[in-house]
Biotite code that builds the C-alpha atoms (Angstrom):
import biotite.structure as struc

atoms = struc.array([
    struc.Atom([0.000, 0.000, 0.000], chain_id="A", res_id=1, res_name="UNK", atom_name="CA", element="C"),
    struc.Atom([2.832, 2.341, 0.878], chain_id="A", res_id=2, res_name="UNK", atom_name="CA", element="C"),
    struc.Atom([4.423, 1.783, -2.547], chain_id="A", res_id=3, res_name="UNK", atom_name="CA", element="C"),
    struc.Atom([1.148, 2.766, -4.190], chain_id="A", res_id=4, res_name="UNK", atom_name="CA", element="C"),
    struc.Atom([1.059, 6.167, -2.406], chain_id="A", res_id=5, res_name="UNK", atom_name="CA", element="C"),
    struc.Atom([4.709, 6.863, -3.235], chain_id="A", res_id=6, res_name="UNK", atom_name="CA", element="C"),
    struc.Atom([4.006, 5.973, -6.870], chain_id="A", res_id=7, res_name="UNK", atom_name="CA", element="C"),
    struc.Atom([0.930, 8.247, -6.912], chain_id="A", res_id=8, res_name="UNK", atom_name="CA", element="C"),
    struc.Atom([2.923, 11.110, -5.338], chain_id="A", res_id=9, res_name="UNK", atom_name="CA", element="C"),
    struc.Atom([5.691, 10.804, -7.940], chain_id="A", res_id=10, res_name="UNK", atom_name="CA", element="C"),
    struc.Atom([3.199, 10.902, -10.801], chain_id="A", res_id=11, res_name="UNK", atom_name="CA", element="C"),
    struc.Atom([1.439, 13.964, -9.344], chain_id="A", res_id=12, res_name="UNK", atom_name="CA", element="C"),
    struc.Atom([4.667, 15.902, -8.876], chain_id="A", res_id=13, res_name="UNK", atom_name="CA", element="C"),
    struc.Atom([5.841, 15.004, -12.377], chain_id="A", res_id=14, res_name="UNK", atom_name="CA", element="C"),
    struc.Atom([2.708, 16.510, -13.929], chain_id="A", res_id=15, res_name="UNK", atom_name="CA", element="C"),
    struc.Atom([3.018, 20.006, -12.412], chain_id="A", res_id=16, res_name="UNK", atom_name="CA", element="C"),
    struc.Atom([3.951, 22.622, -15.029], chain_id="A", res_id=17, res_name="UNK", atom_name="CA", element="C"),
    struc.Atom([5.052, 26.193, -14.554], chain_id="A", res_id=18, res_name="UNK", atom_name="CA", element="C"),
    struc.Atom([3.113, 28.602, -16.848], chain_id="A", res_id=19, res_name="UNK", atom_name="CA", element="C"),
    struc.Atom([6.397, 30.286, -17.859], chain_id="A", res_id=20, res_name="UNK", atom_name="CA", element="C"),
    struc.Atom([7.759, 26.923, -18.973], chain_id="A", res_id=21, res_name="UNK", atom_name="CA", element="C"),
    struc.Atom([4.653, 26.322, -21.064], chain_id="A", res_id=22, res_name="UNK", atom_name="CA", element="C"),
    struc.Atom([4.858, 29.795, -22.676], chain_id="A", res_id=23, res_name="UNK", atom_name="CA", element="C"),
    struc.Atom([8.552, 29.266, -23.449], chain_id="A", res_id=24, res_name="UNK", atom_name="CA", element="C"),
    struc.Atom([7.736, 25.973, -25.174], chain_id="A", res_id=25, res_name="UNK", atom_name="CA", element="C"),
    struc.Atom([5.329, 27.701, -27.598], chain_id="A", res_id=26, res_name="UNK", atom_name="CA", element="C"),
    struc.Atom([6.885, 31.101, -28.432], chain_id="A", res_id=27, res_name="UNK", atom_name="CA", element="C"),
    struc.Atom([5.035, 31.620, -31.729], chain_id="A", res_id=28, res_name="UNK", atom_name="CA", element="C"),
    struc.Atom([1.567, 30.820, -30.461], chain_id="A", res_id=29, res_name="UNK", atom_name="CA", element="C"),
    struc.Atom([-0.853, 33.677, -30.233], chain_id="A", res_id=30, res_name="UNK", atom_name="CA", element="C"),
    struc.Atom([-3.862, 34.021, -28.022], chain_id="A", res_id=31, res_name="UNK", atom_name="CA", element="C"),
    struc.Atom([-6.949, 34.785, -30.085], chain_id="A", res_id=32, res_name="UNK", atom_name="CA", element="C"),
    struc.Atom([-10.211, 36.288, -28.977], chain_id="A", res_id=33, res_name="UNK", atom_name="CA", element="C"),
    struc.Atom([-13.201, 36.636, -31.244], chain_id="A", res_id=34, res_name="UNK", atom_name="CA", element="C"),
    struc.Atom([-16.300, 38.760, -30.959], chain_id="A", res_id=35, res_name="UNK", atom_name="CA", element="C"),
    struc.Atom([-19.423, 39.500, -32.967], chain_id="A", res_id=36, res_name="UNK", atom_name="CA", element="C"),
    struc.Atom([-21.602, 42.616, -33.270], chain_id="A", res_id=37, res_name="UNK", atom_name="CA", element="C"),
    struc.Atom([-18.957, 44.867, -31.726], chain_id="A", res_id=38, res_name="UNK", atom_name="CA", element="C"),
    struc.Atom([-19.432, 48.416, -30.456], chain_id="A", res_id=39, res_name="UNK", atom_name="CA", element="C"),
    struc.Atom([-16.353, 50.061, -28.910], chain_id="A", res_id=40, res_name="UNK", atom_name="CA", element="C"),
    struc.Atom([-16.512, 53.550, -27.423], chain_id="A", res_id=41, res_name="UNK", atom_name="CA", element="C"),
    struc.Atom([-13.349, 55.665, -27.024], chain_id="A", res_id=42, res_name="UNK", atom_name="CA", element="C"),
    struc.Atom([-13.438, 58.394, -24.388], chain_id="A", res_id=43, res_name="UNK", atom_name="CA", element="C"),
    struc.Atom([-11.128, 61.366, -23.892], chain_id="A", res_id=44, res_name="UNK", atom_name="CA", element="C"),
    struc.Atom([-11.372, 63.227, -20.572], chain_id="A", res_id=45, res_name="UNK", atom_name="CA", element="C"),
    struc.Atom([-14.771, 61.676, -19.915], chain_id="A", res_id=46, res_name="UNK", atom_name="CA", element="C"),
    struc.Atom([-16.246, 62.664, -23.294], chain_id="A", res_id=47, res_name="UNK", atom_name="CA", element="C"),
    struc.Atom([-17.184, 60.210, -26.028], chain_id="A", res_id=48, res_name="UNK", atom_name="CA", element="C"),
    struc.Atom([-14.756, 60.885, -28.878], chain_id="A", res_id=49, res_name="UNK", atom_name="CA", element="C"),
    struc.Atom([-15.111, 57.877, -31.211], chain_id="A", res_id=50, res_name="UNK", atom_name="CA", element="C"),
    struc.Atom([-17.468, 54.960, -31.612], chain_id="A", res_id=51, res_name="UNK", atom_name="CA", element="C"),
    struc.Atom([-16.436, 51.906, -33.623], chain_id="A", res_id=52, res_name="UNK", atom_name="CA", element="C"),
    struc.Atom([-19.048, 49.457, -34.876], chain_id="A", res_id=53, res_name="UNK", atom_name="CA", element="C"),
    struc.Atom([-18.092, 46.181, -36.550], chain_id="A", res_id=54, res_name="UNK", atom_name="CA", element="C"),
    struc.Atom([-19.744, 42.845, -37.332], chain_id="A", res_id=55, res_name="UNK", atom_name="CA", element="C"),
    struc.Atom([-16.670, 40.902, -36.108], chain_id="A", res_id=56, res_name="UNK", atom_name="CA", element="C"),
    struc.Atom([-13.346, 41.325, -34.332], chain_id="A", res_id=57, res_name="UNK", atom_name="CA", element="C"),
    struc.Atom([-10.384, 38.968, -34.006], chain_id="A", res_id=58, res_name="UNK", atom_name="CA", element="C"),
    struc.Atom([-7.758, 39.882, -31.407], chain_id="A", res_id=59, res_name="UNK", atom_name="CA", element="C"),
    struc.Atom([-4.264, 38.455, -31.830], chain_id="A", res_id=60, res_name="UNK", atom_name="CA", element="C"),
    struc.Atom([-1.799, 39.008, -28.994], chain_id="A", res_id=61, res_name="UNK", atom_name="CA", element="C"),
    struc.Atom([1.455, 37.536, -30.269], chain_id="A", res_id=62, res_name="UNK", atom_name="CA", element="C"),
    struc.Atom([3.989, 38.802, -31.185], chain_id="A", res_id=63, res_name="UNK", atom_name="CA", element="C"),
    struc.Atom([2.227, 42.206, -31.036], chain_id="A", res_id=64, res_name="UNK", atom_name="CA", element="C"),
    struc.Atom([-1.389, 42.877, -30.158], chain_id="A", res_id=65, res_name="UNK", atom_name="CA", element="C"),
    struc.Atom([-3.638, 43.474, -33.161], chain_id="A", res_id=66, res_name="UNK", atom_name="CA", element="C"),
    struc.Atom([-7.378, 43.769, -33.618], chain_id="A", res_id=67, res_name="UNK", atom_name="CA", element="C"),
    struc.Atom([-8.524, 42.584, -37.042], chain_id="A", res_id=68, res_name="UNK", atom_name="CA", element="C"),
    struc.Atom([-11.898, 43.537, -38.493], chain_id="A", res_id=69, res_name="UNK", atom_name="CA", element="C"),
    struc.Atom([-12.212, 41.276, -41.550], chain_id="A", res_id=70, res_name="UNK", atom_name="CA", element="C"),
    struc.Atom([-15.837, 42.229, -42.215], chain_id="A", res_id=71, res_name="UNK", atom_name="CA", element="C"),
    struc.Atom([-15.227, 45.964, -42.006], chain_id="A", res_id=72, res_name="UNK", atom_name="CA", element="C"),
    struc.Atom([-15.858, 48.853, -39.655], chain_id="A", res_id=73, res_name="UNK", atom_name="CA", element="C"),
    struc.Atom([-17.844, 52.026, -39.289], chain_id="A", res_id=74, res_name="UNK", atom_name="CA", element="C"),
    struc.Atom([-16.391, 54.767, -37.058], chain_id="A", res_id=75, res_name="UNK", atom_name="CA", element="C"),
    struc.Atom([-18.284, 57.805, -35.817], chain_id="A", res_id=76, res_name="UNK", atom_name="CA", element="C"),
    struc.Atom([-16.315, 60.821, -34.565], chain_id="A", res_id=77, res_name="UNK", atom_name="CA", element="C"),
    struc.Atom([-18.078, 63.106, -32.085], chain_id="A", res_id=78, res_name="UNK", atom_name="CA", element="C"),
    struc.Atom([-17.567, 66.611, -30.749], chain_id="A", res_id=79, res_name="UNK", atom_name="CA", element="C"),
    struc.Atom([-18.246, 67.554, -27.103], chain_id="A", res_id=80, res_name="UNK", atom_name="CA", element="C"),
    struc.Atom([-21.944, 68.093, -27.873], chain_id="A", res_id=81, res_name="UNK", atom_name="CA", element="C"),
    struc.Atom([-22.092, 64.500, -29.219], chain_id="A", res_id=82, res_name="UNK", atom_name="CA", element="C"),
    struc.Atom([-22.708, 65.704, -32.779], chain_id="A", res_id=83, res_name="UNK", atom_name="CA", element="C"),
    struc.Atom([-21.230, 63.430, -35.458], chain_id="A", res_id=84, res_name="UNK", atom_name="CA", element="C"),
    struc.Atom([-18.434, 65.461, -37.073], chain_id="A", res_id=85, res_name="UNK", atom_name="CA", element="C"),
    struc.Atom([-16.868, 62.692, -39.205], chain_id="A", res_id=86, res_name="UNK", atom_name="CA", element="C"),
    struc.Atom([-17.378, 59.073, -40.220], chain_id="A", res_id=87, res_name="UNK", atom_name="CA", element="C"),
    struc.Atom([-15.062, 56.434, -41.621], chain_id="A", res_id=88, res_name="UNK", atom_name="CA", element="C"),
    struc.Atom([-16.201, 53.186, -43.196], chain_id="A", res_id=89, res_name="UNK", atom_name="CA", element="C"),
    struc.Atom([-14.156, 50.402, -44.757], chain_id="A", res_id=90, res_name="UNK", atom_name="CA", element="C"),
    struc.Atom([-14.499, 46.737, -45.678], chain_id="A", res_id=91, res_name="UNK", atom_name="CA", element="C"),
    struc.Atom([-11.369, 45.737, -43.692], chain_id="A", res_id=92, res_name="UNK", atom_name="CA", element="C"),
    struc.Atom([-9.356, 47.191, -40.798], chain_id="A", res_id=93, res_name="UNK", atom_name="CA", element="C"),
    struc.Atom([-6.380, 46.329, -38.588], chain_id="A", res_id=94, res_name="UNK", atom_name="CA", element="C"),
    struc.Atom([-5.538, 48.104, -35.356], chain_id="A", res_id=95, res_name="UNK", atom_name="CA", element="C"),
    struc.Atom([-1.940, 47.676, -34.168], chain_id="A", res_id=96, res_name="UNK", atom_name="CA", element="C"),
    struc.Atom([-2.078, 48.626, -30.503], chain_id="A", res_id=97, res_name="UNK", atom_name="CA", element="C"),
    struc.Atom([1.706, 48.734, -29.958], chain_id="A", res_id=98, res_name="UNK", atom_name="CA", element="C"),
    struc.Atom([2.235, 51.252, -32.771], chain_id="A", res_id=99, res_name="UNK", atom_name="CA", element="C"),
    struc.Atom([-0.993, 53.202, -32.105], chain_id="A", res_id=100, res_name="UNK", atom_name="CA", element="C"),
    struc.Atom([-1.857, 52.702, -35.791], chain_id="A", res_id=101, res_name="UNK", atom_name="CA", element="C"),
    struc.Atom([-5.112, 51.765, -37.507], chain_id="A", res_id=102, res_name="UNK", atom_name="CA", element="C"),
    struc.Atom([-5.100, 50.730, -41.169], chain_id="A", res_id=103, res_name="UNK", atom_name="CA", element="C"),
    struc.Atom([-8.379, 50.625, -43.090], chain_id="A", res_id=104, res_name="UNK", atom_name="CA", element="C"),
    struc.Atom([-8.629, 49.081, -46.548], chain_id="A", res_id=105, res_name="UNK", atom_name="CA", element="C"),
    struc.Atom([-11.085, 48.287, -49.323], chain_id="A", res_id=106, res_name="UNK", atom_name="CA", element="C"),
    struc.Atom([-13.803, 50.806, -50.166], chain_id="A", res_id=107, res_name="UNK", atom_name="CA", element="C"),
    struc.Atom([-12.653, 53.385, -47.631], chain_id="A", res_id=108, res_name="UNK", atom_name="CA", element="C"),
    struc.Atom([-15.012, 56.353, -47.304], chain_id="A", res_id=109, res_name="UNK", atom_name="CA", element="C"),
    struc.Atom([-14.287, 59.304, -45.030], chain_id="A", res_id=110, res_name="UNK", atom_name="CA", element="C"),
    struc.Atom([-16.975, 61.992, -44.521], chain_id="A", res_id=111, res_name="UNK", atom_name="CA", element="C"),
    struc.Atom([-16.849, 65.231, -42.545], chain_id="A", res_id=112, res_name="UNK", atom_name="CA", element="C"),
    struc.Atom([-19.180, 67.856, -41.161], chain_id="A", res_id=113, res_name="UNK", atom_name="CA", element="C"),
    struc.Atom([-18.830, 70.010, -44.331], chain_id="A", res_id=114, res_name="UNK", atom_name="CA", element="C"),
    struc.Atom([-20.354, 67.208, -46.444], chain_id="A", res_id=115, res_name="UNK", atom_name="CA", element="C"),
    struc.Atom([-16.962, 66.454, -48.006], chain_id="A", res_id=116, res_name="UNK", atom_name="CA", element="C"),
    struc.Atom([-16.188, 62.854, -48.882], chain_id="A", res_id=117, res_name="UNK", atom_name="CA", element="C"),
    struc.Atom([-12.836, 61.170, -49.454], chain_id="A", res_id=118, res_name="UNK", atom_name="CA", element="C"),
    struc.Atom([-12.766, 57.819, -51.245], chain_id="A", res_id=119, res_name="UNK", atom_name="CA", element="C"),
    struc.Atom([-9.660, 55.608, -51.379], chain_id="A", res_id=120, res_name="UNK", atom_name="CA", element="C"),
    struc.Atom([-8.532, 52.003, -51.014], chain_id="A", res_id=121, res_name="UNK", atom_name="CA", element="C"),
    struc.Atom([-6.145, 52.423, -48.064], chain_id="A", res_id=122, res_name="UNK", atom_name="CA", element="C"),
    struc.Atom([-5.956, 54.905, -45.205], chain_id="A", res_id=123, res_name="UNK", atom_name="CA", element="C"),
    struc.Atom([-3.950, 55.074, -41.978], chain_id="A", res_id=124, res_name="UNK", atom_name="CA", element="C"),
    struc.Atom([-4.886, 56.698, -38.671], chain_id="A", res_id=125, res_name="UNK", atom_name="CA", element="C"),
    struc.Atom([-2.008, 57.372, -36.290], chain_id="A", res_id=126, res_name="UNK", atom_name="CA", element="C"),
    struc.Atom([-3.699, 57.757, -32.908], chain_id="A", res_id=127, res_name="UNK", atom_name="CA", element="C"),
    struc.Atom([-0.594, 59.147, -31.206], chain_id="A", res_id=128, res_name="UNK", atom_name="CA", element="C"),
    struc.Atom([-0.038, 61.885, -33.827], chain_id="A", res_id=129, res_name="UNK", atom_name="CA", element="C"),
    struc.Atom([-3.806, 62.319, -34.347], chain_id="A", res_id=130, res_name="UNK", atom_name="CA", element="C"),
    struc.Atom([-3.308, 62.216, -38.140], chain_id="A", res_id=131, res_name="UNK", atom_name="CA", element="C"),
    struc.Atom([-5.071, 60.433, -40.993], chain_id="A", res_id=132, res_name="UNK", atom_name="CA", element="C"),
    struc.Atom([-3.010, 59.841, -44.139], chain_id="A", res_id=133, res_name="UNK", atom_name="CA", element="C"),
    struc.Atom([-2.369, 57.789, -47.276], chain_id="A", res_id=134, res_name="UNK", atom_name="CA", element="C"),
    struc.Atom([-0.069, 57.796, -50.298], chain_id="A", res_id=135, res_name="UNK", atom_name="CA", element="C"),
    struc.Atom([-2.631, 55.906, -52.396], chain_id="A", res_id=136, res_name="UNK", atom_name="CA", element="C"),
    struc.Atom([-4.967, 57.329, -55.024], chain_id="A", res_id=137, res_name="UNK", atom_name="CA", element="C"),
    struc.Atom([-7.758, 59.447, -53.509], chain_id="A", res_id=138, res_name="UNK", atom_name="CA", element="C"),
    struc.Atom([-10.880, 61.159, -54.767], chain_id="A", res_id=139, res_name="UNK", atom_name="CA", element="C"),
    struc.Atom([-12.193, 64.076, -52.744], chain_id="A", res_id=140, res_name="UNK", atom_name="CA", element="C"),
    struc.Atom([-15.761, 65.232, -53.356], chain_id="A", res_id=141, res_name="UNK", atom_name="CA", element="C"),
    struc.Atom([-16.564, 68.749, -52.131], chain_id="A", res_id=142, res_name="UNK", atom_name="CA", element="C"),
    struc.Atom([-19.658, 70.846, -52.813], chain_id="A", res_id=143, res_name="UNK", atom_name="CA", element="C"),
    struc.Atom([-17.960, 72.503, -55.814], chain_id="A", res_id=144, res_name="UNK", atom_name="CA", element="C"),
    struc.Atom([-15.224, 70.108, -56.949], chain_id="A", res_id=145, res_name="UNK", atom_name="CA", element="C"),
    struc.Atom([-14.040, 66.564, -57.422], chain_id="A", res_id=146, res_name="UNK", atom_name="CA", element="C"),
    struc.Atom([-10.287, 66.430, -56.810], chain_id="A", res_id=147, res_name="UNK", atom_name="CA", element="C"),
    struc.Atom([-8.162, 63.377, -57.620], chain_id="A", res_id=148, res_name="UNK", atom_name="CA", element="C"),
    struc.Atom([-4.592, 62.711, -56.606], chain_id="A", res_id=149, res_name="UNK", atom_name="CA", element="C"),
    struc.Atom([-2.064, 60.518, -54.855], chain_id="A", res_id=150, res_name="UNK", atom_name="CA", element="C"),
    struc.Atom([-1.637, 61.324, -51.177], chain_id="A", res_id=151, res_name="UNK", atom_name="CA", element="C"),
    struc.Atom([-3.756, 62.814, -48.435], chain_id="A", res_id=152, res_name="UNK", atom_name="CA", element="C"),
    struc.Atom([-3.081, 64.099, -44.910], chain_id="A", res_id=153, res_name="UNK", atom_name="CA", element="C"),
    struc.Atom([-5.632, 65.291, -42.369], chain_id="A", res_id=154, res_name="UNK", atom_name="CA", element="C"),
    struc.Atom([-6.225, 65.806, -38.689], chain_id="A", res_id=155, res_name="UNK", atom_name="CA", element="C"),
    struc.Atom([-8.166, 62.936, -37.130], chain_id="A", res_id=156, res_name="UNK", atom_name="CA", element="C"),
    struc.Atom([-11.431, 64.878, -37.426], chain_id="A", res_id=157, res_name="UNK", atom_name="CA", element="C"),
    struc.Atom([-11.091, 65.435, -41.209], chain_id="A", res_id=158, res_name="UNK", atom_name="CA", element="C"),
    struc.Atom([-11.547, 69.165, -40.653], chain_id="A", res_id=159, res_name="UNK", atom_name="CA", element="C"),
    struc.Atom([-8.120, 70.367, -41.882], chain_id="A", res_id=160, res_name="UNK", atom_name="CA", element="C"),
    struc.Atom([-6.552, 68.426, -44.742], chain_id="A", res_id=161, res_name="UNK", atom_name="CA", element="C"),
    struc.Atom([-4.248, 68.588, -47.761], chain_id="A", res_id=162, res_name="UNK", atom_name="CA", element="C"),
    struc.Atom([-3.913, 66.560, -50.931], chain_id="A", res_id=163, res_name="UNK", atom_name="CA", element="C"),
    struc.Atom([-0.620, 65.738, -52.648], chain_id="A", res_id=164, res_name="UNK", atom_name="CA", element="C"),
    struc.Atom([0.191, 65.066, -56.297], chain_id="A", res_id=165, res_name="UNK", atom_name="CA", element="C"),
    struc.Atom([-3.166, 66.266, -57.646], chain_id="A", res_id=166, res_name="UNK", atom_name="CA", element="C"),
    struc.Atom([-3.868, 64.627, -60.991], chain_id="A", res_id=167, res_name="UNK", atom_name="CA", element="C"),
    struc.Atom([-7.173, 66.271, -61.807], chain_id="A", res_id=168, res_name="UNK", atom_name="CA", element="C"),
    struc.Atom([-9.899, 68.636, -60.680], chain_id="A", res_id=169, res_name="UNK", atom_name="CA", element="C"),
    struc.Atom([-13.448, 68.709, -61.939], chain_id="A", res_id=170, res_name="UNK", atom_name="CA", element="C"),
    struc.Atom([-15.493, 71.801, -61.150], chain_id="A", res_id=171, res_name="UNK", atom_name="CA", element="C"),
    struc.Atom([-19.185, 71.235, -60.509], chain_id="A", res_id=172, res_name="UNK", atom_name="CA", element="C"),
])
């Protein structure tokens, strides 16, 4: 009987694993979280600044944390009175949390309070610098013009912007 307990004790001790040892054994594994019908609110000094709505999110944590929105996003930008001052929609987005960078792709549409609309295929939002930019082809629709070019830079509210390498302007 005594041999049985010693045998059982040895087996139990041999099966104990340290979580650090397990993590070291699988360095390339990432932890994934998945969610559906997502609504994320971003606050600054207690005020709602942005609201992100997406049908799905996939969060990957290794080697750097990323949120992937394979079915697209819609972002609403608010002022302090909770008026919508800009919107961004795209069919795909990736948020890299370590670099404070969001990349939106495929059918990207950016609208502002002045009823101006920017259409492109790729756009970046640097949250730390509070800038939106791209070097890709863009089409900007204003009340009086359609401007086409390669390159765009704006503040994160799409209120002050500039276009680079303008290839054409159509006056309405």
